[in-house]
LUMVO-583226 format. One record per residue (C-alpha): residue number from 1; x negated, y, z. Coordinates in steps of 0.001 Angstrom, whole numbers, plus 500000, padded with zeros to 6 digits. Last residue first. Layout:
NUM / X / Y / Z
...
***
This chain:
257 / 777589 / 809841 / 554753
256 / 780925 / 811643 / 554604
255 / 783950 / 809879 / 556009
254 / 786728 / 808889 / 553563
253 / 789717 / 811138 / 554196
252 / 793362 / 810460 / 554912
251 / 796860 / 811617 / 553997
250 / 799934 / 809489 / 554696
249 / 803217 / 810228 / 552920
248 / 806534 / 808710 / 553977
247 / 809846 / 807930 / 552272
246 / 812627 / 807046 / 554705
245 / 815743 / 805092 / 553770
244 / 819321 / 806211 / 553234
243 / 822151 / 803944 / 552136
242 / 824514 / 803196 / 549249
241 / 826588 / 800081 / 549825
240 / 829851 / 801491 / 548411
239 / 831276 / 802354 / 551839
238 / 828057 / 804009 / 553009
237 / 825164 / 802683 / 555092
236 / 823471 / 805516 / 556991
235 / 820366 / 803348 / 557498
234 / 820041 / 804355 / 561159
233 / 823813 / 804326 / 561723
232 / 824514 / 801020 / 559992
231 / 821689 / 799335 / 561865
230 / 822838 / 800483 / 565309
229 / 826462 / 799666 / 564424
228 / 825675 / 796013 / 563802
227 / 825286 / 794764 / 560225
226 / 828116 / 792532 / 559015
225 / 829132 / 794763 / 556095
224 / 825512 / 795437 / 555116
223 / 824605 / 791762 / 555212
222 / 827716 / 790945 / 553179
221 / 826892 / 793615 / 550602
220 / 823432 / 792144 / 550159
219 / 824880 / 788643 / 549910
218 / 827197 / 789763 / 547115
217 / 824287 / 791456 / 545335
216 / 822368 / 788198 / 545630
215 / 825104 / 786304 / 543778
214 / 825284 / 789044 / 541149
213 / 821602 / 788660 / 540292
212 / 819410 / 791742 / 540945
211 / 818437 / 793296 / 537619
210 / 815887 / 795501 / 539446
209 / 817278 / 798764 / 538059
208 / 820811 / 797404 / 538399
207 / 820356 / 796786 / 542124
206 / 819346 / 800389 / 542840
205 / 821728 / 801839 / 540201
204 / 824725 / 800374 / 542043
203 / 823452 / 801160 / 545556
202 / 822612 / 804856 / 545299
201 / 819590 / 805151 / 547577
200 / 819296 / 808338 / 549622
199 / 815746 / 809268 / 550548
198 / 815099 / 810920 / 553916
197 / 811682 / 812619 / 554099
196 / 808383 / 811929 / 555823
195 / 805062 / 813606 / 556508
194 / 801742 / 812398 / 557873
193 / 798299 / 813905 / 558278
192 / 794525 / 813639 / 558425
191 / 793720 / 810033 / 559362
190 / 790099 / 809051 / 558709
189 / 789806 / 806079 / 556392
188 / 787632 / 803245 / 557703
187 / 789852 / 800494 / 556311
186 / 790927 / 799470 / 559818
185 / 791848 / 803064 / 560651
184 / 793970 / 803336 / 557511
183 / 795677 / 800033 / 558287
182 / 796393 / 801098 / 561887
181 / 797930 / 804408 / 560820
180 / 800054 / 802523 / 558307
179 / 801237 / 800029 / 560925
178 / 802199 / 802830 / 563325
177 / 804198 / 804619 / 560625
176 / 806033 / 801397 / 559843
175 / 805233 / 799134 / 556917
174 / 807521 / 797865 / 554134
173 / 806842 / 794226 / 553334
172 / 806332 / 791783 / 550460
171 / 808922 / 792637 / 547788
170 / 808520 / 790699 / 544535
169 / 811911 / 789044 / 545127
168 / 813663 / 792398 / 544733
167 / 817255 / 792954 / 545947
166 / 817151 / 790086 / 548401
165 / 813712 / 791198 / 549577
164 / 814708 / 794803 / 550271
163 / 817959 / 793689 / 551907
162 / 816050 / 791433 / 554289
161 / 813337 / 794004 / 555057
160 / 816035 / 796492 / 556097
159 / 817961 / 794023 / 558257
158 / 814849 / 792923 / 560125
157 / 813641 / 796515 / 560474
156 / 816930 / 797659 / 561995
155 / 816730 / 795001 / 564693
154 / 812989 / 795496 / 565243
153 / 813282 / 799309 / 565735
152 / 810247 / 800966 / 564125
151 / 812014 / 801317 / 560768
150 / 809829 / 800506 / 557749
149 / 808574 / 803441 / 555696
148 / 808991 / 803356 / 551924
147 / 805749 / 804445 / 550353
146 / 803335 / 807284 / 549676
145 / 799659 / 806710 / 550459
144 / 797102 / 809419 / 549693
143 / 793358 / 808797 / 550097
142 / 790763 / 811565 / 550022
141 / 787113 / 812215 / 549223
140 / 784417 / 813162 / 551732
139 / 782350 / 810170 / 550714
138 / 783460 / 809270 / 547189
137 / 786488 / 807045 / 546724
136 / 786061 / 803586 / 545145
135 / 785375 / 801820 / 548441
134 / 788257 / 803454 / 550336
133 / 790775 / 802310 / 547743
132 / 789261 / 798832 / 547834
131 / 789483 / 798650 / 551634
130 / 793126 / 799711 / 551392
129 / 793766 / 796941 / 548876
128 / 792043 / 794328 / 551037
127 / 794039 / 795380 / 554097
126 / 797312 / 795316 / 552151
125 / 796856 / 791755 / 550959
124 / 800042 / 790652 / 549181
123 / 800773 / 794085 / 547728
122 / 804425 / 794751 / 546812
121 / 805133 / 797153 / 549698
120 / 802069 / 799099 / 548538
119 / 803692 / 800271 / 545297
118 / 806050 / 803149 / 546028
117 / 803261 / 805696 / 545517
116 / 799482 / 805233 / 545533
115 / 796599 / 807668 / 545616
114 / 792829 / 807522 / 545309
113 / 790764 / 810706 / 545530
112 / 787507 / 812195 / 544311
111 / 786808 / 808995 / 542395
110 / 783918 / 806675 / 541488
109 / 782438 / 806184 / 544977
108 / 781774 / 802453 / 544483
107 / 782118 / 801212 / 540926
106 / 785504 / 800406 / 539424
105 / 787484 / 797276 / 538590
104 / 789903 / 797483 / 541556
103 / 790602 / 794059 / 543026
102 / 793238 / 794228 / 545801
101 / 795247 / 796889 / 544001
100 / 795602 / 794619 / 540987
99 / 794249 / 795559 / 537591
98 / 795239 / 796836 / 534146
97 / 793669 / 800187 / 533322
96 / 795274 / 803364 / 532017
95 / 793787 / 806782 / 531242
94 / 795472 / 810129 / 531853
93 / 793599 / 813232 / 530623
92 / 795692 / 813665 / 527463
91 / 798765 / 814819 / 529366
90 / 800786 / 816288 / 526500
89 / 804092 / 815254 / 528087
88 / 804993 / 812984 / 525170
87 / 801494 / 811472 / 525256
86 / 801802 / 810860 / 528996
85 / 805177 / 809183 / 528429
84 / 803746 / 806782 / 525849
83 / 800671 / 805927 / 527924
82 / 802693 / 805478 / 531113
81 / 805214 / 803216 / 529367
80 / 802396 / 801066 / 528000
79 / 800965 / 800843 / 531521
78 / 804339 / 799745 / 532903
77 / 804681 / 797136 / 530183
76 / 801244 / 795689 / 530866
75 / 802059 / 795263 / 534569
74 / 799223 / 794908 / 537104
73 / 798878 / 798671 / 537427
72 / 796149 / 801305 / 537394
71 / 796465 / 804942 / 536302
70 / 793120 / 806711 / 535915
69 / 793172 / 810486 / 536356
68 / 790921 / 812976 / 534623
67 / 789978 / 816676 / 534806
66 / 792196 / 817439 / 537771
65 / 795291 / 819495 / 538670
64 / 797358 / 818834 / 535525
63 / 797041 / 815062 / 536189
62 / 798652 / 815166 / 539646
61 / 802362 / 815092 / 538837
60 / 802021 / 812834 / 535788
59 / 799842 / 810404 / 537775
58 / 802468 / 810288 / 540529
57 / 805245 / 809645 / 538006
56 / 803362 / 806934 / 536122
55 / 805961 / 804243 / 535360
54 / 804388 / 801966 / 537952
53 / 801094 / 803485 / 539105
52 / 800003 / 800628 / 541333
51 / 796891 / 802599 / 542256
50 / 796676 / 806168 / 540877
49 / 792997 / 807209 / 540746
48 / 791618 / 810739 / 540596
47 / 788700 / 812609 / 539011
46 / 787713 / 816151 / 539983
45 / 786831 / 818981 / 537583
44 / 789698 / 821086 / 538939
43 / 788286 / 820670 / 542439
42 / 790248 / 818532 / 544936
41 / 791428 / 819792 / 548344
40 / 794118 / 822465 / 547982
39 / 795512 / 821320 / 544635
38 / 795398 / 817691 / 545776
37 / 797333 / 818440 / 548966
36 / 799915 / 820638 / 547264
35 / 800470 / 818104 / 544479
34 / 800987 / 815332 / 547022
33 / 803523 / 817529 / 548823
32 / 805491 / 818121 / 545620
31 / 805493 / 814402 / 544857
30 / 806705 / 813649 / 548378
29 / 809485 / 816239 / 547969
28 / 811101 / 814039 / 545323
27 / 811264 / 813368 / 541618
26 / 810689 / 810672 / 538987
25 / 810932 / 807673 / 541307
24 / 814315 / 808221 / 542952
23 / 815735 / 809757 / 539758
22 / 814861 / 806621 / 537773
21 / 814036 / 807475 / 534130
20 / 810516 / 806004 / 534076
19 / 811609 / 803188 / 536375
18 / 814293 / 802108 / 533905
17 / 811753 / 802245 / 531078
16 / 809448 / 799825 / 532889
15 / 812223 / 797343 / 533609
14 / 811258 / 794380 / 531426
13 / 807704 / 794254 / 532871
12 / 808811 / 794880 / 536452
11 / 810482 / 791755 / 537792
10 / 808739 / 789155 / 535645
9 / 805370 / 790776 / 536301
8 / 805939 / 790881 / 540068
7 / 807072 / 787258 / 540104
6 / 803982 / 786237 / 538154
5 / 801769 / 787992 / 540690
4 / 803632 / 786282 / 543535
3 / 802799 / 782917 / 541995
2 / 805474 / 780873 / 540239
1 / 806327 / 777304 / 541210
***
């Protein structure tokens, strides 16, 4: 029986290039907002951390604003993709390090900010990962979390988590706004702000990117077809299976000593 870490590697290692070219991951108003926040709050000589960097889009967006950014991921292939793409983009201040979010291999107070994007829903111990992000950020530094936001309504949430897991067996859980606020408070990160945007997911490329087996794709379409009206309306499920989710950004600060 495989561990969750092995499942994550099997899912993402072969698909690193697909995530580099994915429109959902390579662009979005969340990236623009993250840039605005870092530009306004972090000095040019600052050092940042991208946790669960994937194909590196957040690191690419923020690297021009700081002196150095370290991109961390559990996947070797993702890190290799980040290094190659960074070189092509002329971003020589991006470093890579293999590690899990729950065990960051850095000293306390090493970074001016720690950020993560579209990764936290894969973490098995969210509280431990948030505590690690807080630990490695300097007092007065910042934490940025960007991820898929779970619906607050239990009926919609159940359907949404089900299709997420069927499409990607490395999925753990999307969190609601209330859950994210609670996790930040528990980690000792002061809440500063929240923003969210609708993100349309084109069904065919969504399942292709994760190499979802055909049998699971059929079940996904069945769940969508049988979903009650309340679910179909909130997720804006379309005839071809495409739907709209919510991407959210949470901005917090580590208290000063």
